[in-house]
C-alpha positions as CSV (number, residue, x, y, z in Angstrom):
1,M,148.3,83.3,-281.0
2,A,145.3,81.0,-280.1
3,R,146.0,77.4,-278.8
4,S,145.3,74.5,-280.7
5,S,141.7,72.7,-279.7
6,E,143.5,69.7,-278.2
7,T,145.4,72.0,-275.9
8,A,142.6,74.1,-275.1
9,Q,140.6,71.1,-274.4
10,A,143.3,69.9,-271.9
11,Q,143.9,73.1,-270.2
12,H,140.1,73.2,-269.8
13,G,140.2,69.7,-268.0
14,A,142.9,70.9,-265.8
15,T,141.0,74.3,-265.2
16,L,137.8,72.0,-264.1
17,D,140.2,70.1,-261.8
18,N,141.2,73.2,-260.0
19,V,138.0,74.6,-259.8
20,K,136.8,71.3,-258.0
21,R,139.6,71.2,-255.5
22,A,138.6,74.9,-254.6
23,L,135.2,74.0,-253.9
24,A,136.2,71.1,-252.1
25,A,137.7,73.1,-249.4
26,D,135.4,73.1,-246.1
27,D,136.7,76.2,-244.7
28,D,135.4,78.6,-247.3
29,E,132.3,80.0,-246.2
30,R,131.6,82.6,-249.3
31,P,128.7,81.5,-251.7
32,V,129.3,78.8,-254.2
33,Y,129.2,81.3,-257.2
34,V,131.9,83.6,-255.8
35,R,134.0,80.6,-254.8
36,I,133.7,79.2,-258.5
37,A,134.6,82.8,-259.5
38,V,137.8,83.4,-257.6
39,A,138.9,79.7,-258.6
40,L,138.7,80.8,-262.2
41,S,140.2,84.2,-261.5
42,N,143.1,82.5,-259.7
43,E,143.5,80.1,-263.3
44,I,143.7,83.2,-265.4
45,A,146.1,85.0,-262.9
46,A,148.5,81.7,-262.9
47,G,148.3,81.8,-266.6
48,G,146.1,78.7,-267.2
49,L,143.8,80.5,-269.2
50,K,145.1,83.2,-271.4
51,A,143.7,86.3,-272.7
52,S,141.2,86.0,-275.3
53,E,141.0,82.4,-274.5
54,R,137.3,81.1,-274.1
55,L,136.0,79.6,-270.8
56,P,134.4,76.3,-270.6
57,S,130.8,76.8,-271.5
58,Q,128.5,77.5,-268.4
59,R,126.4,74.1,-269.1
60,R,129.7,72.2,-269.1
61,L,130.9,73.6,-266.2
62,A,127.7,73.4,-264.4
63,D,127.7,69.6,-265.3
64,A,131.2,69.2,-264.1
65,L,131.1,70.6,-261.1
66,G,127.8,69.4,-259.9
67,V,126.0,72.8,-259.7
68,N,123.2,74.3,-261.3
69,L,123.3,76.6,-264.2
70,T,122.2,79.4,-262.3
71,T,125.0,79.4,-259.8
72,V,127.6,79.4,-263.2
73,T,125.6,82.1,-264.5
74,K,126.1,84.2,-261.4
75,S,129.9,83.3,-261.4
76,F,130.4,84.5,-264.7
77,K,128.5,87.8,-264.1
78,Y,130.6,88.1,-261.1
79,L,133.8,87.7,-263.2
80,K,132.3,90.3,-266.1
81,D,131.4,92.8,-263.6
82,R,134.9,93.0,-262.3
83,G,136.5,93.1,-265.8
84,V,138.0,89.6,-265.7
85,V,136.2,88.5,-268.7
86,S,134.3,89.7,-271.8
87,A,131.0,87.9,-272.9
88,H,129.7,88.3,-276.4
89,V,126.5,86.6,-277.7
90,G,127.2,83.7,-279.8
91,R,130.9,83.5,-278.9
92,G,130.5,82.7,-275.4
93,T,132.7,84.0,-272.8
94,A,136.8,84.9,-272.9
95,V,139.6,86.0,-270.6
96,R,139.8,89.9,-271.1
97,G,142.7,91.0,-272.8
98,R,143.9,94.7,-273.8
99,G,142.4,94.5,-276.9
100,L,139.0,93.1,-275.9
101,D,136.1,95.7,-276.7
102,H,134.8,95.7,-273.1
103,I,133.0,98.2,-270.6
104,A,135.1,99.5,-267.7
105,P,135.1,97.0,-265.0
106,T,132.6,97.9,-262.2
107,Y,134.3,96.5,-258.9
108,E,131.5,97.8,-256.9
109,R,128.8,96.1,-259.1
110,L,127.0,99.2,-259.7
111,Q,123.6,98.8,-260.4
112,A,120.1,100.6,-260.3
113,L,118.8,100.7,-256.6
114,P,115.5,99.2,-256.1
115,R,112.5,101.6,-256.2
116,V,111.4,100.2,-252.6
117,D,114.5,99.4,-250.9
118,L,113.8,97.5,-247.7
119,S,117.4,95.9,-247.3
120,V,118.8,98.9,-245.7
121,L,118.1,101.2,-242.4
122,K,116.7,104.5,-243.6
123,Q,115.1,107.3,-241.8
124,H,111.9,109.0,-242.6
125,S,110.6,111.2,-239.8
126,A,109.6,114.6,-239.9
127,A,109.9,115.1,-236.0
128,F,113.7,114.3,-236.5
129,D,114.4,116.6,-239.6
130,A,112.8,119.5,-237.5
131,A,114.7,118.7,-234.3
132,A,118.0,118.1,-236.0
133,A,117.8,121.3,-238.0
134,A,116.9,123.4,-234.9
135,A,119.8,121.6,-233.0
136,L,122.3,122.3,-235.6
137,R,121.3,126.1,-235.8
138,E,122.1,126.5,-232.0
139,I,125.2,124.7,-232.1
140,A,126.5,127.0,-235.1
141,A,125.5,130.1,-233.7
142,E,127.6,129.3,-230.6
143,T,130.7,130.4,-231.8
144,A,133.0,129.1,-228.6
145,S,131.2,126.0,-229.0
146,V,132.3,125.4,-232.9
147,A,135.7,126.2,-232.0
148,D,135.6,123.5,-229.1
149,L,134.4,121.1,-231.4
150,C,137.4,121.1,-233.3
151,E,139.7,120.2,-230.6
152,Y,140.8,116.8,-229.2
153,H,138.1,115.6,-226.5
154,P,138.5,112.6,-224.0
155,A,138.5,109.5,-226.1
156,A,135.5,108.0,-224.0
157,G,133.5,111.4,-224.4
158,P,133.8,114.5,-222.1
159,P,131.8,114.1,-218.9
160,A,128.8,115.8,-220.3
161,A,128.4,113.5,-223.1
162,R,128.8,110.4,-220.7
163,E,126.1,111.8,-218.4
164,M,124.0,112.2,-221.8
165,A,124.4,108.3,-222.3
166,V,123.5,107.7,-219.0
167,R,120.1,109.4,-219.6
168,W,119.7,107.5,-222.8
169,L,120.3,104.1,-221.2
170,R,118.0,104.7,-218.1
171,D,115.0,105.7,-220.4
172,T,115.3,101.9,-221.4
173,R,115.8,100.6,-217.5
174,I,119.5,100.3,-218.1
175,E,121.5,101.7,-215.0
176,A,125.2,102.8,-215.4
177,A,127.6,105.2,-214.0
178,A,129.2,107.5,-216.1
179,E,132.5,106.2,-215.8
180,D,131.7,103.0,-216.7
181,V,130.4,104.3,-220.4
182,A,132.3,105.2,-223.4
183,I,131.0,107.2,-226.3
184,T,131.5,105.3,-229.9
185,A,131.1,106.0,-233.4
186,G,127.9,103.8,-233.3
187,A,127.3,100.5,-232.1
188,Q,129.3,98.5,-234.8
189,H,132.4,100.7,-233.7
190,G,131.7,99.5,-230.4
191,L,131.2,96.0,-231.1
192,L,134.3,96.0,-232.9
193,L,136.2,97.8,-229.9
194,V,134.9,95.3,-227.4
195,L,135.9,92.2,-229.5
196,A,139.4,93.7,-229.9
197,A,139.8,94.6,-226.5
198,V,139.0,91.2,-224.8
199,M,139.7,88.5,-227.6
200,K,142.7,87.5,-229.7
201,P,142.9,86.1,-233.2
202,G,141.8,82.4,-233.3
203,D,139.4,82.8,-230.1
204,L,135.8,81.7,-231.1
205,V,132.5,83.9,-230.5
206,L,129.0,81.8,-229.9
207,V,126.4,83.3,-232.1
208,P,122.7,82.6,-233.1
209,A,122.5,80.7,-235.9
210,L,120.7,83.7,-237.6
211,T,122.7,86.8,-236.4
212,Y,123.7,90.3,-237.2
213,Q,125.9,90.5,-240.4
214,G,128.2,93.1,-238.4
215,V,129.5,90.4,-236.1
216,K,130.6,88.4,-238.7
217,T,132.6,91.4,-240.5
218,A,134.3,92.4,-237.2
219,A,135.1,88.9,-236.4
220,Q,136.5,88.4,-240.0
221,M,138.6,91.9,-239.4
222,L,139.9,90.2,-236.1
223,G,140.7,86.8,-237.0
224,L,138.0,85.4,-234.8
225,G,136.0,82.2,-235.4
226,L,131.9,82.3,-235.2
227,I,130.2,79.2,-233.9
228,P,126.4,79.3,-234.8
229,V,124.2,78.0,-232.1
230,A,120.7,76.7,-232.9
231,V,117.6,79.0,-232.7
232,D,113.6,78.7,-232.2
233,E,110.7,80.8,-232.5
234,G,111.8,82.2,-229.0
235,G,115.6,82.9,-229.9
236,I,119.0,81.4,-229.3
237,L,118.7,78.1,-227.2
238,P,120.5,78.2,-224.1
239,D,120.7,74.5,-224.2
240,A,122.5,74.5,-227.4
241,L,124.8,77.3,-225.8
242,A,125.8,75.0,-223.2
243,R,127.1,72.7,-225.1
244,H,129.4,74.7,-227.1
245,A,130.4,76.8,-223.8
246,G,132.8,74.3,-222.8
247,N,135.3,74.5,-225.8
248,P,138.5,76.1,-224.4
249,R,138.9,78.4,-227.3
250,V,135.3,79.9,-226.8
251,K,135.8,83.2,-225.1
252,A,132.6,85.2,-225.9
253,I,129.0,85.1,-226.4
254,Y,127.3,87.9,-229.0
255,L,123.4,88.3,-229.1
256,T,120.5,91.0,-229.4
257,P,118.3,90.2,-226.6
258,T,115.9,92.6,-227.7
259,L,113.8,93.1,-230.9
260,D,116.9,91.2,-232.5
261,N,118.2,91.6,-236.3
262,P,116.9,90.1,-238.3
263,T,114.1,88.4,-237.1
264,S,112.7,91.0,-234.3
265,I,112.5,88.0,-231.5
266,T,112.9,89.3,-227.9
267,L,114.4,86.7,-225.5
268,S,112.2,85.8,-222.7
269,L,113.5,86.5,-219.1
270,E,113.9,83.0,-218.8
271,R,116.3,82.5,-221.4
272,R,118.1,85.4,-220.3
273,R,118.3,84.0,-216.7
274,A,119.8,80.7,-218.6
275,I,122.2,82.5,-221.0
276,A,123.8,84.5,-218.1
277,D,123.9,81.4,-216.0
278,V,125.9,79.5,-219.0
279,A,128.0,82.5,-219.3
280,A,128.9,82.7,-215.5
281,R,129.5,78.9,-215.2
282,H,132.0,79.1,-217.9
283,A,133.5,82.5,-217.5
284,L,132.8,83.7,-220.8
285,V,132.3,87.4,-222.0
286,V,128.5,88.5,-223.2
287,V,128.3,91.2,-225.7
288,E,124.6,92.2,-225.7
289,D,123.8,94.3,-228.6
290,E,120.9,96.4,-227.8
291,V,120.2,98.7,-230.6
292,F,116.6,98.1,-231.1
293,R,115.7,98.0,-227.3
294,P,114.3,101.8,-227.2
295,L,111.4,100.5,-229.6
296,A,110.3,97.9,-227.1
297,R,107.0,98.1,-225.6
298,E,108.3,96.4,-222.4
299,F,111.7,96.5,-220.9
300,L,112.8,93.0,-219.7
301,P,115.8,93.1,-217.3
302,S,119.2,92.9,-219.6
303,I,122.1,90.3,-219.3
304,R,124.0,92.9,-217.9
305,E,121.7,93.3,-215.0
306,L,121.8,89.6,-214.6
307,Y,125.5,89.2,-215.3
308,P,127.2,92.5,-214.6
309,Q,130.9,91.4,-214.5
310,G,130.8,89.7,-217.8
311,T,128.4,91.7,-219.9
312,F,129.2,94.4,-222.3
313,H,125.9,96.7,-223.0
314,L,126.0,98.1,-226.6
315,S,123.6,100.9,-227.5
316,S,123.3,103.4,-230.4
317,V,121.0,106.3,-231.5
318,A,121.2,105.4,-235.4
319,K,119.2,102.3,-235.5
320,V,116.0,104.0,-233.7
321,M,116.6,107.6,-234.8
322,A,118.8,108.3,-238.1
323,P,121.5,105.8,-239.4
324,G,124.1,108.5,-240.3
325,L,123.8,109.6,-236.7
326,R,127.0,107.7,-235.7
327,C,126.8,107.8,-232.1
328,G,126.8,104.7,-230.0
329,F,127.4,103.8,-226.2
330,V,129.4,101.0,-224.6
331,V,129.1,100.2,-221.1
332,S,131.8,97.6,-220.0
333,P,132.4,95.5,-216.9
334,A,134.8,97.3,-214.6
335,A,137.6,95.0,-215.3
336,Y,137.6,95.5,-219.1
337,A,137.0,99.5,-219.1
338,G,140.6,100.4,-219.3
339,A,141.1,97.7,-222.3
340,V,138.0,99.1,-224.2
341,L,139.4,102.6,-223.7
342,R,142.6,101.7,-225.3
343,A,141.1,100.1,-228.2
344,L,138.9,103.2,-228.8
345,R,142.0,105.4,-228.6
346,G,143.8,102.8,-231.1
347,S,140.7,103.1,-233.6
348,M,140.0,106.8,-234.0
349,W,140.8,108.3,-230.6
350,M,137.1,109.6,-229.9
351,A,133.5,109.9,-231.8
352,A,133.2,112.8,-233.7
353,P,132.5,115.9,-231.5
354,L,129.9,117.6,-233.7
355,T,127.7,114.1,-233.9
356,V,128.1,113.6,-230.1
357,T,126.9,117.3,-229.4
358,L,124.0,116.9,-231.8
359,V,122.8,113.8,-229.9
360,A,123.3,115.3,-226.9
361,R,121.1,118.7,-227.7
362,L,118.5,116.1,-229.0
363,I,118.7,114.0,-225.8
364,A,118.6,117.3,-223.5
365,A,115.4,118.5,-225.4
366,G,113.7,115.3,-225.2
367,S,113.5,115.1,-229.0
368,H,114.4,111.5,-229.3
369,T,111.2,110.4,-227.3
370,A,109.1,111.8,-230.1
371,V,111.1,110.6,-232.5
372,I,111.2,106.8,-231.3
373,D,107.4,107.0,-230.6
374,E,106.7,108.1,-234.1
375,L,108.8,105.2,-235.4
376,R,107.4,102.6,-233.2
377,E,103.9,103.5,-234.3
378,R,104.7,103.3,-238.0
379,L,106.3,99.8,-237.2
380,L,103.2,98.4,-235.3
381,R,101.1,99.7,-238.3
382,R,103.4,98.0,-241.1
383,H,103.6,94.7,-239.3
384,D,99.7,94.4,-239.2
385,S,99.7,95.0,-242.7
386,A,102.4,92.4,-243.6
387,A,100.7,89.6,-241.1
388,A,97.6,90.2,-243.5
389,H,99.4,89.5,-246.7
390,L,101.8,86.9,-245.5
391,G,100.5,85.0,-243.0
392,R,102.2,82.0,-241.8
393,A,105.4,82.9,-243.9
394,L,105.8,85.6,-241.3
395,R,108.2,84.2,-238.4
396,P,107.0,85.4,-235.4
397,G,108.9,88.4,-233.9
398,G,107.8,91.7,-232.0
399,P,105.8,94.0,-234.1
400,E,107.3,96.9,-232.8
401,G,110.7,96.0,-234.5
402,N,112.0,96.9,-237.7
403,C,113.2,93.9,-238.8
404,L,110.8,91.6,-240.3
405,W,111.5,88.0,-241.3
406,I,110.0,86.0,-243.8
407,D,110.6,82.2,-244.2
408,L,110.6,81.2,-247.8
409,P,109.8,77.5,-249.0
410,G,112.8,75.3,-250.3
411,A,111.6,75.8,-254.0
412,L,112.7,79.4,-253.5
413,P,116.3,79.9,-252.5
414,A,116.5,83.2,-250.3
415,S,119.7,84.5,-252.8
416,E,118.0,84.0,-256.1
417,F,114.6,85.3,-254.4
418,T,116.2,88.4,-253.6
419,D,117.5,89.1,-257.2
420,F,113.9,88.4,-258.6
421,L,112.6,90.9,-256.1
422,R,115.1,93.4,-257.1
423,G,114.0,93.2,-260.8
424,E,110.6,93.9,-259.2
425,G,112.0,97.1,-257.7
426,I,112.0,95.8,-254.5
427,G,115.4,95.6,-252.2
428,V,115.4,92.9,-249.5
429,A,118.2,91.2,-247.4
430,P,118.6,87.2,-248.0
431,S,119.3,84.7,-245.3
432,T,122.7,84.3,-246.4
433,M,123.7,87.4,-245.0
434,F,122.8,86.4,-241.5
435,S,123.9,83.0,-241.4
436,T,127.1,81.3,-240.2
437,G,128.2,78.0,-241.7
438,P,125.4,75.5,-243.3
439,S,122.1,77.0,-242.3
440,M,118.6,75.6,-242.2
441,H,117.0,79.0,-242.6
442,N,115.9,80.1,-245.9
443,G,114.2,83.6,-245.7
444,I,114.5,87.2,-246.3
445,R,114.4,90.4,-243.9
446,L,112.8,93.6,-244.4
447,Y,113.4,96.4,-242.9
448,K,109.7,98.1,-242.2
449,G,110.7,101.4,-241.3
450,S,112.8,102.0,-244.7
451,V,110.1,103.5,-246.9
452,A,108.4,107.1,-246.3
453,S,105.0,105.5,-247.6
454,D,102.4,103.1,-246.0
455,A,101.3,102.8,-249.7
456,D,104.8,101.7,-250.8
457,W,105.3,99.2,-248.0
458,N,101.5,97.6,-248.7
459,E,102.6,97.4,-252.3
460,A,105.8,95.7,-251.4
461,V,104.6,93.2,-249.1
462,R,101.5,92.3,-251.6
463,T,104.1,91.7,-254.3
464,I,106.1,89.3,-251.8
465,A,103.1,87.6,-250.8
466,Q,102.0,86.8,-254.6
467,C,105.5,85.6,-255.6
468,I,105.7,83.3,-252.5
469,E,102.3,81.7,-253.2
470,R,102.9,81.4,-257.1
471,P,106.7,81.0,-257.3
472,P,108.0,82.9,-260.7
473,R,109.3,81.0,-263.6
474,A,112.5,81.7,-265.2
475,G,112.1,85.1,-267.0
476,E,108.4,85.8,-265.7
477,R,107.4,89.1,-264.2
478,V,104.6,89.5,-261.5
């Protein structure tokens, strides 16, 4: 039975109070629209809002919470996509009950992929396709080899695989002994292993204010805290790093010294030395994620070279050859090698032997060099095109980097602009994905190598530039 009007209004008032309290929590880093949606969902689960009962209007909720209407609209869509509520034109939004006519909930927010998706890394290399196909045919033809690939291998990788890793690293002027290297299922796996091996829940990691989203995920999984450190056009600021380094809960520094994600900034040698000095003075571990280093036209000394006793070096073939090629390398300080090996065994015992063998064949044949050179040429060419269209909106970064960062004016919030571009058929990643805590950075990241055609790339950056120059109004299309 439906509640009386007075009862419903009273309940709406209580609901609004509960949602306000949830928004006031300062330890929740999720977007505001998600926090509103979760608070409303909790109200429904607790029985505060019953099946078939209408939610407060979007306008009323926005006014009561002091947020804009777009934020509440996104909250309601979030709930609808998950089957929590049902919306009907003219009747408002109601709590979904068994009798409501409603489409099946889409827990993964199923939606059409953008025509030009620059938000995720993709591989478009004829050189890689040919080399990988040939290597796989060779492996398949070797009966004994196939049988061996189905057995357990040493957790850190068999000796031949670790020697292969040494060759890969040496190509970017990273010197390491085979016994110091562990083979992982990609750099993200390596990052998780390192953090799990040397840190415990409640410890803190210093990260750039704009940082790779994978470290945020790993920290959340392990119960670690992240402290954002100020950056400028040259990357993370050593002075800002030093101000946080004395915190007794801080145990590590995470960064990408070369062509970082999401800005493609490369730290100068001076900054690398300053960071190594801060880490050494405070006995902090450094995790340098160098997945894009093979693309660099100049190889600066790594932080591991400057601070070998406390630096983990991560590398991977996925970011510069093919994202599905999940094979990475961790070079550990001698004191931590055993802990990383135990974490590797505990996570998946070993990287997939078939993948490791395929990578070893490609490196032995020198095929990786041709693939990386081809990608670098494409990225340089596309950077020039982007610079011509975007001008000052383009944040300075290495032109050979795969990540392109575009600063947006305050009138174009990154998340809303990302949604608009998706409607135009262009996928990008908003700054909220890379921010930890409050951020002054408002922008979007593009992967330059993620489309096969230069024509598609040029059209995408032209459209983005037009939208920045003439911000779209609600409902307007370019």
